[in-house]
N, C-alpha and C positions, 0 to 999 in steps of 0.2 A: 305563742309557743316559743319563739326564739328568745324573748326576754326571760321566760321561765328557765330556759336552759342557761342563759347568761347568768341569772341569779344563782343557780345551782353552782356554777363554776366560781362565781364571785365569792360566795360564802364558803367554798372549799379552798379559797386562796389561789385559784387558778385564773389569774387576772388576764393573761393573754387570751385564753379560751373564752373567758367571759366577754371581753371586748369584741372578739370576732363574732360571737353569737348575738350580742346586742346590736351590732352593726347590721346583721341580717334582718333585724326587725324593721329596719327602715329609718330614714332620717327625720321622720315627722312624728314618731311615736315617743312622746316625752319620757315615759319611764325607761325606755330602752336607751335613749340618748343620755339620760342621767347614769344609767348602769355603765354605758360605754365610757363616759367621762371619769367616773369613779375608778373603773377597772384600769383604764389607761394611766391614770394618775398613780395608782398603787403599783402598776407595773413599771413605773419610772419613765413613761412615755409622755412627758409633760407637754410638749408642743401639740401632740395629737389630742391630749386631754383638754387643752385650752381651746382647740378648735371645736371639740364636742360641746364644751361649755358655752362657747359663742353661739353655736347652733341652738342650744337649749334656751339661751336668752333671746334668740330670734323668735323661737316658738312661743316663749312665755317671758316677756320682759320683766314681769314681777316675780320671777322665780325666787323661791326661798325654801329653806329647810322645812319650814312648817307645812308647806304643801306636800311634803313627802312623808310626814309623820303618819304612820298607820297604813302607808301604801303597801308595805311589805311586812309580813309577820317576822319580827326579830325576836325570837324566843330564846335563843341561846346567847349568853353573855358575850361570847366571842364574836357573834354576828353583830351585836350592837357596837362593839369596839371597832370591828372592821368597817362597818358602815359609817360610823362617826369619823374614823380616820380618813376615809375617802372623802366625806363631805368637807372636812377641814382642809384637805389638800387641794380641793378644787375651789376653795374660797367661800363655801357655804357654811356658816357657823350654825351650831345647834341651837 
């Protein structure tokens, strides 16, 4: 539930709210940790985003963009752009 709320905020460009909602999903739910990392990065909170990415790598040392392809429906072009920008900013290439 919390990650769904986080994604709604993320795709609306409300990165602070997205990060807060993603963090409520817990520190072990990989999609929420990624949502938090992307949101924090796009909100300009680099240090916190880096911590979230470190946690993501603890949970899944082989983390890569390909693992997230198809995880969320990115139907609108602006969603693809926003998601891609977030991935780039946290160091995951497309």
